[in-house]
N, CA, C and O of each residue as an XYZ file, in Angstrom:
236
protein
N      41.710     34.890    -11.695
C      40.415     34.610    -12.194
C      40.392     33.175    -12.857
O      39.540     32.344    -12.544
N      41.315     32.951    -13.730
C      41.399     31.648    -14.345
C      41.626     30.577    -13.321
O      41.049     29.493    -13.400
N      42.466     30.878    -12.359
C      42.780     29.927    -11.321
C      41.559     29.540    -10.523
O      41.360     28.374    -10.184
N      40.750     30.528    -10.229
C      39.512     30.226     -9.461
C      38.483     29.453    -10.330
O      37.756     28.612     -9.801
N      38.418     29.709    -11.564
C      37.558     28.946    -12.532
C      38.046     27.451    -12.569
O      37.245     26.523    -12.454
N      39.331     27.271    -12.726
C      39.874     25.898    -12.730
C      39.709     25.175    -11.429
O      39.522     23.958    -11.413
N      39.773     25.897    -10.333
C      39.540     25.295     -9.017
C      38.123     24.854     -8.883
O      37.858     23.756     -8.393
N      37.185     25.694     -9.313
C      35.772     25.300     -9.219
C      35.446     24.154    -10.138
O      34.652     23.281     -9.790
N      36.042     24.145    -11.293
C      35.850     23.109    -12.260
C      36.324     21.745    -11.728
O      35.649     20.726    -11.876
N      37.530     21.770    -11.093
C      38.104     20.576    -10.430
C      37.168     20.048     -9.335
O      36.963     18.842     -9.193
N      36.617     20.975     -8.582
C      35.753     20.576     -7.493
C      34.468     19.996     -8.021
O      33.937     19.051     -7.437
N      33.969     20.514     -9.071
C      32.705     20.132     -9.695
C      32.901     18.709    -10.282
O      31.995     17.878    -10.218
N      34.086     18.446    -10.848
C      34.270     17.169    -11.551
C      34.710     16.047    -10.599
O      34.441     14.872    -10.844
N      35.381     16.424     -9.528
C      35.912     15.399     -8.610
C      34.836     14.666     -7.769
O      33.741     15.172     -7.522
N      35.207     13.492     -7.365
C      34.377     12.694     -6.523
C      34.765     12.928     -5.109
O      35.926     12.748     -4.742
N      33.795     13.338     -4.278
C      34.121     13.718     -2.929
C      34.716     12.508     -2.122
O      35.760     12.599     -1.476
N      33.980     11.397     -2.215
C      34.375     10.210     -1.424
C      34.730      9.111     -2.382
O      33.878      8.722     -3.180
N      35.951      8.576     -2.358
C      36.284      7.513     -3.249
C      35.428      6.240     -3.090
O      35.350      5.417     -4.002
N      34.802      6.097     -1.937
C      33.980      4.924     -1.632
C      32.663      4.973     -2.525
O      31.993      3.957     -2.711
N      32.351      6.122     -3.029
C      31.115      6.323     -3.765
C      31.369      5.900     -5.280
O      30.413      5.773     -6.046
N      32.626      5.693     -5.674
C      32.890      5.322     -6.986
C      32.348      3.995     -7.367
O      32.266      3.125     -6.500
N      31.973      3.763     -8.571
C      31.415      2.516     -8.979
C      32.654      1.640     -9.422
O      33.432      2.041    -10.288
N      32.790      0.484     -8.816
C      33.808     -0.416     -9.198
C      33.328     -1.571     -9.999
O      32.325     -2.193     -9.651
N      34.004     -1.876    -11.053
C      33.568     -2.963    -11.869
C      34.616     -4.113    -11.831
O      35.620     -4.061    -11.121
N      34.310     -5.142    -12.639
C      35.218     -6.258    -12.732
C      36.519     -5.941    -13.518
O      37.532     -6.621    -13.352
N      36.470     -4.920    -14.355
C      37.594     -4.585    -15.110
C      37.541     -5.239    -16.501
O      38.407     -5.011    -17.346
N      36.501     -6.057    -16.712
C      36.367     -6.732    -17.993
C      35.730     -5.717    -19.009
O      34.951     -4.830    -18.658
N      36.104     -5.916    -20.202
C      35.580     -5.077    -21.283
C      34.105     -5.307    -21.497
O      33.640     -6.444    -21.429
N      33.361     -4.252    -21.754
C      31.999     -4.356    -22.050
C      31.820     -4.597    -23.492
O      32.275     -3.785    -24.297
N      31.161     -5.705    -23.895
C      31.034     -5.931    -25.321
C      29.527     -5.872    -25.652
O      28.657     -5.876    -24.782
N      29.302     -5.821    -26.903
C      27.902     -5.728    -27.358
C      27.206     -7.042    -27.170
O      27.880     -8.069    -27.096
N      25.898     -7.073    -27.087
C      25.110     -8.313    -26.846
C      25.371     -9.303    -27.948
O      25.251    -10.502    -27.699
N      25.721     -8.892    -29.149
C      25.952     -9.866    -30.218
C      27.137    -10.792    -29.858
O      27.166    -11.950    -30.275
N      28.091    -10.288    -29.097
C      29.260    -11.003    -28.808
C      29.318    -11.707    -27.458
O      30.345    -12.258    -27.062
N      28.174    -11.670    -26.760
C      28.083    -12.230    -25.430
C      27.600    -13.667    -25.420
O      27.353    -14.220    -24.348
N      27.469    -14.237    -26.491
C      26.906    -15.583    -26.507
C      27.872    -16.558    -25.811
O      29.093    -16.487    -25.947
N      27.237    -17.476    -25.055
C      27.995    -18.471    -24.377
C      28.343    -19.626    -25.366
O      27.755    -19.737    -26.442
N      29.282    -20.444    -24.976
C      29.639    -21.562    -25.798
C      28.483    -22.496    -26.017
O      28.314    -23.044    -27.107
N      27.664    -22.687    -24.963
C      26.508    -23.530    -25.042
C      25.458    -22.945    -26.006
O      24.785    -23.699    -26.710
N      25.314    -21.631    -26.042
C      24.338    -21.040    -26.949
C      24.875    -21.231    -28.369
O      24.103    -21.597    -29.255
N      26.189    -20.993    -28.624
C      26.738    -21.191    -29.950
C      26.481    -22.663    -30.441
O      26.104    -22.894    -31.590
N      26.693    -23.585    -29.564
C      26.507    -24.987    -29.979
C      25.074    -25.296    -30.319
O      24.793    -26.044    -31.255
N      24.141    -24.703    -29.537
C      22.713    -24.904    -29.822
C      22.314    -24.204    -31.113
O      21.517    -24.727    -31.892
N      22.868    -23.024    -31.332
C      22.568    -22.403    -32.693
C      23.105    -23.188    -33.827
O      22.461    -23.337    -34.865
N      24.345    -23.719    -33.624
C      24.895    -24.618    -34.703
C      24.029    -25.831    -34.956
O      23.774    -26.212    -36.098
N      23.568    -26.452    -33.823
C      22.738    -27.630    -33.950
C      21.440    -27.320    -34.624
O      21.014    -28.104    -35.472
N      20.774    -26.226    -34.309
C      19.542    -25.871    -34.964
C      19.809    -25.452    -36.416
O      18.938    -25.686    -37.253
N      20.906    -24.874    -36.758
C      21.225    -24.590    -38.108
C      21.426    -25.840    -38.945
O      21.012    -25.919    -40.102
N      22.090    -26.833    -38.310
C      22.252    -28.112    -39.011
C      20.885    -28.871    -39.215
O      20.678    -29.504    -40.249
N      19.982    -28.791    -38.224
C      18.709    -29.359    -38.333
C      17.974    -28.711    -39.476
O      17.372    -29.404    -40.296
N      18.008    -27.424    -39.547
C      17.313    -26.671    -40.606
C      17.943    -27.059    -41.991
O      17.220    -27.237    -42.971
N      19.146    -27.170    -42.042
C      19.806    -27.520    -43.295
C      19.352    -28.892    -43.701
O      19.018    -29.117    -44.864
N      19.334    -29.784    -42.796
C      18.944    -31.200    -42.996
C      17.460    -31.229    -43.505
O      17.139    -31.965    -44.438
N      16.624    -30.464    -42.913
C      15.210    -30.389    -43.282
C      15.084    -29.825    -44.723
O      14.266    -30.295    -45.513
N      15.904    -28.821    -45.036
C      15.840    -28.280    -46.360
C      16.311    -29.210    -47.399
O      15.803    -29.229    -48.519
N      17.338    -30.032    -47.020
C      17.896    -31.013    -47.951
C      16.861    -32.113    -48.189
O      16.769    -32.617    -49.308
N      16.067    -32.508    -47.164
C      15.096    -33.529    -47.380
C      13.919    -33.056    -48.281
O      13.302    -33.861    -48.980
N      13.624    -31.729    -48.248
C      12.517    -31.237    -49.052
C      12.846    -31.310    -50.490
O      11.923    -31.383    -51.301
N      14.098    -31.296    -50.889
C      14.497    -31.275    -52.252
C      14.330    -32.592    -52.845
O      14.623    -32.780    -54.026
């Protein structure tokens, strides 16, 4: 009885055709917060510096 249940469970979980499996690049999936490119980081730093300069001028 247990053997038949385990057999059915294995069939239910298994993938019939390995070609149907989703293949990825193998790279870790990271949150959008950490996906920023180097160019985007530079632009954010530049904008931050511009904002700081503008604040300094207002004083």
